[in-house]
VOGU-3710 file (C-alpha; in Angstrom, 3 decimals, decimal comma):
1> tlddaarqal> 56,981/-51,097/216,156  58,856/-47,931/217,099  62,088/-48,224/218,428  64,048/-45,923/220,792  65,248/-43,728/218,208  62,030/-43,277/216,227  60,142/-42,322/219,585  62,571/-39,937/220,350  62,209/-38,237/217,056  58,645/-38,323/217,289
11> dsnakllrdn> 58,909/-36,535/220,876  60,982/-33,826/219,356  58,288/-33,497/216,435  55,387/-33,414/219,197  57,255/-30,620/220,863  57,557/-28,728/217,661  53,540/-29,207/216,821  52,699/-28,382/220,315  54,898/-25,047/220,022  53,566/-24,566/216,448
21> aalsvsvdgh> 49,400/-24,670/217,200  48,682/-23,826/213,730  51,040/-26,293/211,858  49,591/-29,165/210,056  51,321/-31,772/208,446  51,298/-34,594/205,944  52,597/-38,208/207,316  53,514/-39,839/204,656  54,293/-43,818/204,848  56,967/-45,385/202,431
31> adergtveyn> 58,020/-49,306/202,005  60,788/-50,651/200,620  60,865/-52,192/196,807  60,096/-55,814/198,074  56,569/-57,183/197,649  53,318/-56,200/196,036  52,092/-52,955/195,241  49,196/-53,476/197,355  51,064/-54,688/200,005  53,649/-52,197/200,129
41> qalgqkraea> 50,583/-49,625/200,024  49,139/-51,247/203,075  52,514/-51,655/204,764  53,307/-47,830/204,065  49,641/-46,528/205,409  50,173/-48,928/208,856  53,550/-47,153/209,009  52,204/-43,456/208,871  49,105/-44,359/210,760  51,490/-45,920/213,696
51> vqqylidagi> 53,379/-42,214/213,796  50,047/-40,607/213,766  48,495/-42,388/216,789  51,869/-41,952/218,634  51,898/-38,071/218,376  47,974/-38,114/218,889  48,913/-40,234/222,212  51,410/-37,299/222,771  48,625/-34,985/222,708  48,545/-33,732/219,357
61> aatrfrvisy> 44,559/-33,251/217,780  44,190/-35,852/214,743  42,655/-32,804/212,837  46,227/-31,531/212,237  47,614/-34,549/210,216  46,760/-35,923/206,783  47,950/-39,832/206,763  49,213/-40,894/203,150  50,914/-43,819/201,790  53,010/-43,840/198,817
71> gkerpvdegh> 54,278/-47,434/199,320  57,137/-48,476/197,158  56,631/-45,534/194,497  58,855/-43,007/195,853  62,101/-44,443/197,099  64,827/-42,464/198,674  67,374/-44,791/197,748  67,414/-46,697/194,357  69,743/-49,564/195,312  68,236/-53,098/195,636
81> desawarnrr> 70,135/-54,142/198,965  69,171/-54,205/202,607  70,798/-50,873/203,397  68,842/-49,158/200,629  65,564/-50,969/201,754  66,320/-49,796/205,180  66,177/-46,367/203,899  63,203/-46,874/202,139  61,195/-47,930/205,150  60,303/-44,801/206,601
91> vefsar> 57,637/-41,915/207,510  58,234/-38,505/206,507  56,371/-35,359/207,244  55,597/-32,110/205,233  53,755/-29,074/206,126  50,554/-28,849/204,358
//
C-alpha cells in the first residue's frame, strides 16, 4: 500500500518521466532483514511492481521500466531495529 508521502514522491517521478520521454528506469524493490530470502525477494518484487503500476496508471508506458527485487540483499541501513528496518523497506529508481 502506498501512503500519501509515497504517492507525492511518485507523482514527482511521473512528471520527471513525462518531461523526459527518452528516460527509462530500473525500479528496484528492497525489504528489511526479517524473514527468509525467498519471502523478502517476493516482497521486494511486490513493492517494485506496486510502484510501477502507480506510474503506469499515471500515464507512463510500461516499456520504460525494468522491475527487479533485491529482497534483503542490499540494505541501506545495517542496523537491527525498527528504524533500520523502516529505511530498508523501500523502492529505488535508477536510470538505465
